[in-house]
N, C-alpha and C positions, 0 to 999 in steps of 0.2 A: 503495500500500500504506500503510495508516495500523497503527502502532506504539504500543500505550501502555506502558510499563515502570513498574513499581512502582521508587519512588527509591531503597529500599533495595537494587536489583540493578543500579543503573545502569551498573556496570562490564561487566555483561555484555552492554552494546547492540550489540556487533560481531557477540557471536554469537547474539543472539535473532534480529535482523535479517534473519540470513543464515539462518536455520530453513527457510525455504519452497525455498530453493536446495537444501537438502542434505538434508530431509528424509527421501525416499525411499531414499537411498543409505547412509544414515550412521543410529547410534543402535541399541539394541535395542529391538526391538517387544516388548511385552509385553501386545498387545491389538489384534487386527485382526478387525472385522466391519461394521458400517456407517461407525463411525468406527477409526480408528488412533490408538493411545498407542504413542510411544516413548520409552525413558530414556537420557540423556546423561550425562556428565560433564564438568563444566569447573570449572576453577579449584579441585578438590576438594570441589565440591559435584555432589550426582545431583538432577538435575532430569528432570521430564516433559512431555513435548509433547503434545497431542491434535489432532488433524489432523482435523476435523470433515468429515464427506461433503459433497462439491461441491453445493449445493442447486439444486434445477430452477429454470426460469426465472422462475417466479412467485413462488417464494421468495428469489430474486436482488432482485427489485423491493422485495418486504415487508421484507428486513433492510437493504436498503440506506435505504429512505424511511418505513417504518410501524414495523419492529420491531428492537430490538437483535439481532446475531448471537449465535449460541449461546456463542461463546468472551467476546466483551463481556461477557454476561450472567452466564458462569463466573466471570470476574475481577471484576466487581463485587460477585456473590454472596459470593465469600469473603472481599472487603472486611468486609462487612456482617456475615457469620459471625464473623469474628476479632473486631471490634467487641463482639460478644454472648457471646463467649468459647464459640463453639461451634468444635470442632476441625476443620479440614480443612486440606488441603496449602496451603503458604504461596504466594499469590499473585505470580506474578513479570511476566506481560506478556501481553497478547493482541495477535492482528495478525490484520487483515483485508485480503487481496487483492482487488483490484477488477478488472475487464475489461470495456471499452466503459460506463464510468462505474457499473458493477453490482456488488455483492461477489461475488467467485467462490469464495470460500476462507476459512477461518479458523482460528487456532490458538490454544489457550489452554497456557500455560506457567505451571508451579508447581515448588514443591519436591517431592521425591517420597522418599517413605519405606515401605518394604514392612511391613505389619502381620501380625502371626503368625495373627491370626484373621479371618472373615468371616463374617456373617451365615448365609450359606448352609448353614453347616454345620446348620442344623436342617432341611435336604432329610429328612432320616429320623432325625435325632438325638432319642432320648425325653428327655423333659424330666428324669427323673431323675439327679440330678448334675450338674444343668447351670443349678439353682434362682436361685444367686447370679447368673450371668450373667444371667441372662432378669431378673431383677429391677432390675438394673443398667441392663441395657438401658433397661426400661420407663421407669426414673426419669429416662434421659437423656432419652428422648423425651420425656417430661413438661415435662422443661429446656427442650428446644428449641421446643415449643410454646409454653409461657410467655414464651419470649423473642419469639414471634409470628411464627415462621418455619415455614413449610409447606412440605415437600421434597416436591415432586409425583411424585417417581419414587422413593419410600421403599421400595424394594426389597434383598433381602439382599445382592444384588452391591453394593450402595452405601453399606454400613454395616460399617467395618471398625473392628476392637476388640483390646486387647492386654491383658493381664492385670500389674496394677501393684501396687507394695506395698500400696497403699491401697485397691485394687479393680480396676476396669476403668476403661479410657480407651478412647472410641469417636470416630469419625472418619468424617465425611462427605463422599462424591465423587460426581461426575457430579451438579453442582449447577446446570446451567444452567436447570432447570425451578423455579422456587420462587415462592410469594406471599408477602406479610409483611402482617400484621394479626393482629386477635386471633383465635382457636382456640378454638370450643366444643367441648361433647363429641361431637356429631355427628361434625364436621368431624373432630375427631381420632381418633374409632373409623374413619371411613374410610379414613383416612391409613394406619392398619395392614394393609388388605386387603390387598397384596403379600407379605407375608410368608409364608414357609414355616415347615410344621412343624403337626403334629398339632394337632386340637383341643385337648386338653389344653395345649400349648405356648401356642397363642393366647390361649384363656381365662386361665392364669396371667399372660401379659403384660398382657391388659387388666385384671385384677382390681388389679396393681400399679401399672398405671397409674393407673386411679382413684384408689388411696389415695395417690398421690403428689400429684394436682391437688386433691383432694377431692371427686371427683365419685360419684354412686351405683354401687357396686360391681355390682349385677346388672344394672342398664341398662347401663352401660358394657361387661361381658362380652357381653350380650347382641347388642347393638349390632356390635360387633366381631366375634363369630362370623356375624352375619347378614352383614357386607358381606365378610367372607372367604369364605364359601362362595358367595356371589353373583359375585365377581370370579372364581375359581378356575373355577366351574362354566363362566362366559364364555370363559374362557380356553382351557380344556381342549378346549371343543367346537371353537374356533376353532384350537387347535393340539392334535390330538389326539395326534400323537408326543410331545409334551412334557410327557405325565402323570408321568413321572419327577419333575418339579418337584415334585410334591404329597406333603405326607405321606401316610402309609398311611389313615388315616383318611377324608382328603379324596377319595382316589381313589374313591371308591362315592358321593359326593355326585352 
């Protein structure tokens, strides 16, 4: 087993290294699907531990010799985001378990904070009355892209927010899939394709994003709507039972 711990949390070493042995029986589960996330409290600190699904044999080989594990990427990406002043939970550690010389499981551990808002709210939420939030989100996205960060799963469930005295703060989670480098308008517009909401909300987001980055407003709106419609058309064709994820306008596309 390999464990890398953020020096800021070295006092938690015994607890962290023990997580694989007690994860199934202890902690509060806050998400369980392909992966599972549990929260724990230790020394007055609330932390989250994400257990990634055991990879199949081919991926065990890949993660051991050719690619970094999802847990390792999550930890390293969190450090990069922090350097770039992009909010994500504080990285504490990652753990890689091995069996017969191959990675058999992995865990990513971070601080935990419950945010009052999540962008999933725009599943059926009208834009009216939410303009300030959406404008702030568009500007946040522009800032993330200007820092050369492309979140490859930029979906509503991975974008948290809270209202503050000065506006809104946003937090990115599920960060194991990312690319880094210059992000042009076409790439940026495609990155918004997974968002939920009406055409009106998506167009408003694209407009504010274009203004924040100095892009042509109409081109940015047209591209964003195009990619958004194409993505959700394919998605709902593949998962017809999930059409409830769409805004009312997109259901007819």
